C-alpha positions as CSV (number, residue, x, y, z in Angstrom):
1,M,7.9,-46.4,19.3
2,K,5.9,-43.1,19.6
3,K,4.7,-42.0,23.1
4,Y,1.1,-41.9,23.9
5,T,-0.1,-40.0,26.9
6,L,-2.7,-41.8,29.1
7,L,-4.6,-39.6,31.4
8,I,-5.9,-41.3,34.5
9,C,-8.0,-39.7,37.3
10,M,-7.2,-41.4,40.7
11,Y,-8.3,-40.9,44.3
12,L,-5.3,-41.6,46.5
13,V,-5.5,-42.7,50.1
14,C,-2.4,-41.7,52.1
15,V,-1.2,-44.6,54.3
16,H,1.9,-45.0,56.5
17,S,4.8,-46.5,54.6
18,L,7.9,-48.4,55.8
19,Y,9.9,-46.7,53.0
20,A,11.7,-43.5,53.7
21,Q,11.4,-40.4,51.6
22,I,14.2,-39.8,49.0
23,N,17.3,-38.9,50.9
24,Y,20.5,-38.4,48.9
25,S,23.2,-35.7,48.5
26,F,24.1,-34.7,44.9
27,T,27.4,-33.6,43.2
28,T,28.5,-33.2,39.6
29,S,31.9,-33.4,37.9
30,I,33.7,-33.8,34.6
31,T,34.8,-37.4,34.2
32,N,35.7,-40.1,31.8
33,F,33.4,-42.6,30.0
34,N,35.0,-46.0,30.2
35,T,32.9,-48.3,27.9
36,V,32.0,-51.7,29.4
37,T,34.2,-54.4,28.1
38,N,33.4,-58.1,28.4
39,G,30.0,-57.2,29.7
40,T,26.9,-59.4,29.7
41,M,24.1,-58.8,27.2
42,P,20.8,-59.6,28.9
43,F,18.0,-61.6,27.3
44,L,15.2,-59.1,26.8
45,S,11.4,-59.5,26.9
46,G,9.4,-57.0,24.9
47,N,6.2,-55.0,24.4
48,G,4.2,-56.7,21.8
49,T,5.7,-56.6,18.3
50,D,8.2,-53.7,18.9
51,P,11.9,-54.5,18.4
52,L,13.5,-55.6,21.7
53,A,16.2,-52.9,21.3
54,D,13.5,-50.3,21.2
55,E,11.0,-51.5,23.8
56,G,12.7,-54.2,25.9
57,Y,13.1,-55.1,29.5
58,V,14.7,-57.8,31.7
59,N,14.4,-58.9,35.3
60,Y,16.6,-60.7,37.9
61,I,19.9,-59.2,36.8
62,P,22.4,-60.0,39.6
63,I,24.2,-56.9,41.1
64,G,27.0,-59.1,42.4
65,F,26.7,-57.8,46.0
66,S,24.1,-56.4,48.4
67,F,23.2,-52.8,47.7
68,Q,21.3,-50.7,50.2
69,Y,19.0,-48.2,48.5
70,N,17.9,-44.9,50.1
71,G,19.0,-46.0,53.6
72,G,16.4,-48.8,53.6
73,N,16.0,-52.1,51.9
74,T,18.9,-54.1,50.6
75,Y,18.8,-55.5,47.0
76,E,20.8,-58.1,45.1
77,E,19.0,-57.9,41.7
78,V,17.6,-55.3,39.4
79,G,15.3,-55.1,36.4
80,I,16.5,-53.0,33.4
81,S,14.5,-51.2,30.7
82,T,15.9,-50.1,27.3
83,N,14.1,-46.8,28.0
84,G,16.8,-45.7,30.4
85,F,16.1,-46.9,33.9
86,I,16.5,-49.8,36.3
87,S,14.1,-51.0,39.0
88,F,14.6,-52.9,42.2
89,S,11.3,-54.6,41.6
90,E,10.1,-56.9,38.9
91,L,9.3,-55.0,35.6
92,S,6.3,-56.0,33.4
93,N,6.9,-53.3,30.8
94,S,9.6,-51.1,29.3
95,Y,7.6,-48.0,30.1
96,I,7.8,-45.5,27.3
97,Q,6.1,-42.7,29.2
98,N,8.6,-41.2,31.7
99,N,7.1,-40.3,35.1
100,L,9.2,-40.2,38.3
101,T,6.3,-38.8,40.3
102,S,4.0,-41.7,40.1
103,G,4.9,-43.9,37.1
104,A,5.5,-47.6,37.1
105,L,3.6,-47.8,40.5
106,G,4.1,-51.2,42.0
107,E,7.4,-51.7,40.1
108,R,9.3,-49.0,41.9
109,P,11.8,-47.9,43.3
110,L,13.5,-46.7,40.0
111,I,16.9,-45.3,39.2
112,A,16.6,-43.3,36.0
113,P,19.7,-41.7,34.3
114,L,17.6,-41.0,31.1
115,W,14.0,-42.2,31.1
116,D,12.5,-41.5,27.7
117,D,11.4,-43.2,24.5
118,L,14.8,-44.6,23.5
119,D,16.1,-46.9,20.8
120,L,19.3,-48.9,21.2
121,S,19.3,-50.1,17.6
122,I,20.8,-53.4,18.6
123,T,20.3,-55.4,21.8
124,S,24.1,-55.7,22.3
125,N,24.2,-52.0,23.1
126,L,22.7,-52.8,26.5
127,T,25.2,-54.6,28.8
128,Y,26.0,-54.9,32.5
129,T,29.0,-56.0,34.5
130,T,30.3,-56.2,38.1
131,T,34.0,-55.2,38.5
132,G,36.5,-55.0,41.3
133,T,36.9,-57.0,44.5
134,A,34.9,-57.0,47.7
135,P,34.1,-54.8,49.5
136,N,34.6,-52.3,46.8
137,R,32.9,-53.8,43.7
138,I,31.0,-51.7,41.2
139,F,28.0,-52.8,39.2
140,T,27.6,-51.0,35.9
141,V,24.7,-50.9,33.4
142,E,25.5,-49.3,30.1
143,W,23.2,-48.0,27.4
144,L,25.5,-47.4,24.4
145,N,24.9,-45.3,21.3
146,V,21.3,-44.5,22.1
147,K,18.9,-43.0,19.6
148,W,17.0,-40.5,21.6
149,G,13.3,-40.0,20.6
150,F,10.9,-41.6,18.2
151,G,12.3,-41.4,14.6
152,A,15.8,-40.5,15.5
153,S,18.2,-41.9,12.9
154,D,21.6,-41.7,14.7
155,A,22.9,-42.1,18.2
156,A,22.8,-38.9,20.3
157,I,24.0,-40.1,23.7
158,S,25.5,-43.0,25.7
159,F,25.1,-43.3,29.5
160,Q,25.7,-45.6,32.5
161,I,24.5,-46.3,36.0
162,K,27.1,-47.4,38.5
163,L,26.2,-48.9,42.0
164,Y,29.0,-48.9,44.5
165,E,29.4,-51.7,47.1
166,T,29.6,-50.7,50.8
167,K,29.4,-47.0,50.1
168,N,25.9,-47.5,48.5
169,W,26.6,-44.6,46.1
170,I,24.8,-44.2,42.8
171,E,26.5,-42.6,39.8
172,F,25.2,-41.5,36.4
173,I,27.7,-40.9,33.6
174,Y,26.8,-39.3,30.2
175,R,28.7,-39.1,27.0
176,P,27.4,-37.0,24.0
177,E,27.3,-38.7,20.6
178,T,27.3,-37.1,17.2
179,G,23.6,-37.7,16.3
180,N,20.6,-35.5,16.9
181,S,17.7,-36.3,19.1
182,I,14.1,-36.1,17.8
183,S,11.5,-34.6,20.1
184,P,13.3,-35.7,23.3
185,S,11.4,-35.4,26.6
186,A,13.1,-37.1,29.4
187,S,13.1,-37.4,33.2
188,I,16.3,-38.0,35.2
189,G,16.3,-39.0,38.9
190,L,15.5,-41.4,41.6
191,T,12.3,-42.7,43.2
192,T,11.1,-44.5,46.3
193,P,8.5,-47.3,46.0
194,N,5.8,-44.7,46.7
195,S,4.5,-41.8,44.6
196,G,4.1,-38.1,45.2
197,N,6.2,-35.3,46.7
198,N,9.4,-36.3,48.5
199,N,9.2,-39.7,47.0
200,F,11.3,-38.7,44.0
201,L,14.3,-36.6,43.2
202,S,14.1,-34.9,39.8
203,I,17.1,-33.4,38.0
204,G,16.3,-30.4,35.8
205,N,18.8,-30.9,32.9
206,I,22.1,-32.5,31.9
207,S,24.7,-30.0,32.9
208,L,27.2,-29.3,35.7
209,S,24.7,-27.2,37.6
210,P,21.3,-28.7,37.2
211,S,18.3,-27.8,39.4
212,L,17.0,-30.5,41.8
213,S,13.5,-30.9,43.1
214,V,11.6,-33.4,45.3
215,S,8.2,-31.7,44.6
216,S,8.2,-30.8,40.9
217,E,9.4,-33.3,38.3
218,T,11.1,-32.1,35.1
219,T,9.7,-34.4,32.4
220,N,10.9,-32.6,29.3
221,I,14.7,-32.7,29.4
222,T,16.0,-32.2,25.8
223,N,19.7,-31.4,26.1
224,K,22.6,-33.7,25.8
225,P,25.8,-32.7,27.6
226,S,28.6,-30.8,25.8
227,S,31.2,-33.1,27.5
228,I,31.3,-36.2,29.6
229,V,29.6,-35.5,33.0
230,S,29.0,-37.4,36.1
231,Y,26.2,-37.2,38.7
232,M,26.9,-38.8,42.1
233,F,24.2,-39.6,44.6
234,K,25.4,-40.4,48.1
235,P,23.1,-41.5,51.0
236,G,22.3,-38.5,53.2
237,S,20.3,-35.3,53.1
238,L,19.7,-33.3,50.0
239,P,21.8,-30.2,49.8
240,V,20.2,-26.8,50.2
241,R,18.9,-25.7,46.8
242,L,19.9,-22.1,45.8
243,S,17.7,-20.3,43.3
244,S,20.0,-17.2,43.3
245,F,23.3,-16.0,44.7
246,T,24.5,-12.5,43.9
247,V,26.8,-9.7,45.1
248,K,26.3,-5.9,44.4
249,K,28.0,-2.7,45.5
250,E,26.3,0.0,47.6
251,N,28.5,2.9,48.5
252,E,31.6,1.4,49.9
253,K,30.0,-1.9,50.9
254,N,29.3,-5.2,49.2
255,I,25.8,-6.7,49.6
256,V,25.8,-10.5,49.3
257,Q,22.3,-11.9,48.8
258,W,21.0,-15.4,48.2
259,T,17.6,-17.2,48.0
260,T,16.9,-20.8,48.7
261,V,13.8,-22.8,47.5
262,Q,14.5,-25.9,49.6
263,E,16.4,-26.5,52.8
264,I,16.7,-29.9,54.3
265,N,18.6,-30.5,57.5
266,N,20.2,-27.0,57.1
267,K,22.0,-25.5,60.1
268,Q,23.8,-22.5,58.8
269,F,25.6,-20.7,56.0
270,N,29.2,-19.5,56.4
271,V,29.8,-16.6,54.1
272,Q,33.3,-16.9,52.8
273,R,35.5,-14.3,50.9
274,S,38.7,-14.6,48.9
275,N,41.1,-12.3,47.1
276,N,42.0,-14.9,44.4
277,G,39.0,-17.2,44.1
278,V,40.9,-20.1,45.5
279,V,41.7,-19.7,49.2
280,F,38.6,-18.6,51.2
281,S,38.0,-17.5,54.8
282,T,34.7,-17.1,56.7
283,I,33.7,-13.5,57.3
284,A,30.1,-14.1,58.5
285,I,27.8,-16.8,59.8
286,Q,24.1,-16.8,58.9
287,P,21.9,-19.3,60.8
288,A,19.2,-21.1,58.9
289,Y,15.7,-19.7,59.4
290,T,14.5,-22.7,61.3
291,N,16.7,-25.7,61.8
292,S,13.8,-28.2,62.0
293,D,11.9,-26.8,59.1
294,N,12.4,-28.9,55.9
295,A,9.6,-27.3,53.8
296,N,10.1,-26.2,50.2
297,S,9.4,-22.5,51.0
298,V,11.4,-19.6,49.6
299,R,13.9,-18.0,52.0
300,N,15.9,-14.8,51.3
301,Y,19.2,-14.0,53.0
302,T,21.4,-10.9,53.0
303,M,24.9,-10.3,54.4
304,I,26.7,-6.9,54.2
305,D,30.4,-6.9,53.8
306,E,31.3,-3.6,55.6
307,K,35.0,-3.7,54.6
308,P,35.6,-5.4,51.3
309,I,39.2,-5.9,50.3
310,I,40.9,-3.8,47.6
311,G,40.7,-5.5,44.2
312,T,38.4,-8.3,43.2
313,N,36.3,-9.8,46.1
314,Y,35.2,-13.5,45.5
315,Y,32.4,-14.9,47.6
316,R,30.9,-18.3,48.2
317,L,28.6,-20.0,50.7
318,E,29.7,-22.9,52.9
319,Q,26.5,-24.6,53.8
320,V,26.6,-26.7,57.0
321,D,24.0,-29.5,57.8
322,N,22.9,-30.3,61.3
323,D,25.0,-33.4,61.1
324,G,28.1,-31.5,60.2
325,K,28.2,-32.2,56.4
326,I,29.4,-29.3,54.3
327,S,28.7,-28.3,50.7
328,Y,29.7,-25.2,48.7
329,S,27.8,-22.7,46.4
330,P,29.1,-21.4,43.1
331,I,31.5,-18.4,43.4
332,V,30.4,-14.8,42.7
333,S,32.8,-11.8,42.4
334,I,32.9,-8.0,42.3
335,K,35.7,-5.5,42.0
336,N,36.4,-3.0,44.7
337,G,38.5,0.1,43.8
338,A,40.5,0.7,40.7
339,T,42.6,-2.4,40.0
340,N,42.3,-2.6,36.2
341,W,46.0,-3.4,35.7
342,A,45.2,-6.1,33.2
343,T,42.5,-8.1,31.5
344,L,42.6,-11.9,31.2
345,N,40.7,-14.0,28.7
346,I,41.3,-17.8,28.5
347,Y,40.2,-20.1,25.7
348,P,39.1,-22.7,24.8
349,N,37.0,-23.5,27.9
350,P,36.4,-26.4,28.5
351,V,39.9,-27.4,27.2
352,R,41.7,-30.7,26.5
353,D,45.3,-30.0,25.6
354,N,46.4,-26.4,25.3
355,L,45.0,-23.4,27.2
356,H,45.6,-20.0,25.6
357,L,45.9,-16.9,27.9
358,S,45.2,-13.6,26.3
359,I,46.5,-10.8,28.6
360,T,46.2,-7.1,27.9
361,T,48.0,-4.7,30.2
362,Y,48.8,-1.0,30.3
363,A,52.4,-1.2,31.4
364,N,55.3,-3.6,31.1
365,T,54.8,-6.0,34.0
366,P,56.5,-9.1,35.5
367,I,53.8,-11.7,36.2
368,L,53.5,-15.1,37.9
369,I,51.1,-17.6,36.4
370,K,49.7,-20.4,38.5
371,V,47.3,-23.2,37.8
372,V,45.7,-24.3,41.1
373,D,43.1,-27.0,41.8
374,V,39.8,-26.6,43.7
375,Y,41.7,-27.3,47.0
376,G,44.1,-24.4,46.4
377,R,47.1,-26.6,45.6
378,C,49.5,-25.2,43.0
379,I,49.8,-27.6,40.0
380,I,51.7,-25.5,37.5
381,Q,53.7,-22.3,38.1
382,C,55.7,-20.1,35.6
383,S,56.9,-16.5,35.4
384,N,56.9,-14.1,32.4
385,N,57.2,-10.5,31.5
386,I,54.4,-9.0,29.5
387,T,54.3,-5.8,27.6
388,S,51.8,-3.0,27.4
389,A,49.9,-4.7,24.6
390,N,48.0,-7.9,24.0
391,N,50.0,-10.9,25.0
392,V,49.1,-14.5,24.2
393,I,50.6,-17.3,26.2
394,N,50.1,-20.9,25.4
395,M,50.0,-23.3,28.4
396,P,50.0,-27.1,27.8
397,I,47.7,-28.8,30.3
398,N,47.1,-32.1,28.6
399,H,48.8,-33.9,31.6
400,L,46.2,-32.7,34.0
401,T,43.4,-35.0,35.1
402,A,39.9,-34.0,34.2
403,G,38.2,-31.5,36.6
404,V,37.9,-27.9,37.6
405,Y,41.0,-25.6,37.9
406,Y,41.8,-21.9,38.2
407,I,44.3,-19.8,36.4
408,Q,45.8,-17.2,38.8
409,L,47.7,-14.2,37.4
410,L,49.8,-12.3,39.9
411,N,51.2,-8.8,39.2
412,G,54.8,-8.9,40.3
413,K,54.8,-5.2,41.1
414,T,51.5,-4.7,43.0
415,N,50.7,-8.3,44.1
416,E,47.2,-7.9,42.6
417,Y,45.5,-11.1,41.5
418,I,43.3,-12.0,38.5
419,T,41.7,-15.4,38.6
420,Q,39.8,-17.3,36.0
421,R,38.1,-20.7,36.3
422,F,38.4,-23.4,33.6
423,I,37.4,-27.0,33.0
424,K,39.9,-29.7,31.9
425,Q,38.2,-32.4,29.9
């Protein structure tokens, strides 16, 4: 059904609420999409004469265990909409118009992996199940083979919500389908029962590095992921949100700069450096501007590396919360000195079965090739001799589990490293 925008002018009176502001940490990963088997198909109610698979909703679906949401109330049932969200309150509508900021007021809180005008084609494409044994059961809701946008003819995406017993984690999992979306305009995120800033968490797009905001909702998400991705929400403070992280060279020094647009519960940044992009050590500590200030203001930081190492310098930020929790930034790098002993290109990336290494060097060189995981553990290791030309090496990696890895190329004569990051699907 086509969306219609309803403009309402409202005067809001702020009152004290027993519900906390949105308070979750957020991580992304490459994962697998395990389709629900032997799930239950709910009996849907609808909006007027629209097909139930297009505009349907259902209430009183049992989770199968007690789930604590946002560190507050505990729930044992949910309502589900065919338009890509669940509610911990009773729904009276499928809600075509996505609005995390203030939508479905009175029927919140909502969990929305893809809130938009969706069409499931058949009602059996909406299923739910509870799996596992106490105290580690998982409740899953699945929207399978979804037509995304009014008038879409083929399925563009499938997605799931998972609620984890005891841990009270929330996971969104997305799988791209072959069809095209038509005028998609979605919201993704979480809400409290209330409306307004800090009562929602909005995700900016479906990627491995989306933006997050508790003050500005993204309501026009149009992209489906290029591979199967997972978003995990864990109770606790939102991570610091970086808008930029760069390194540049000035004379013989490296200038590391970063900007944040949100800091909640932030204690400090540990600036870390590596010579291979895998094993890092802290070279500087930068306290947060104000430990007690959780406002969404812009803050700029600078750290000068007075003595960068010879070769490629890799930098990352280790962000530390006041309660000791740690998260990491993306990695940036810069070369120091003449270390152009070889160039390395890897493809395809992301990769499923075979990774190809294209190595160009200027002298015959013995090399050591390693595949290491994000914790620095060596998974694969082999040696080779390359010639002063273009060398292509095929590396089977089909036995690796999905995730992020690094190819590390070591010059056997000079001990210089070249590191490249890749994603195993």
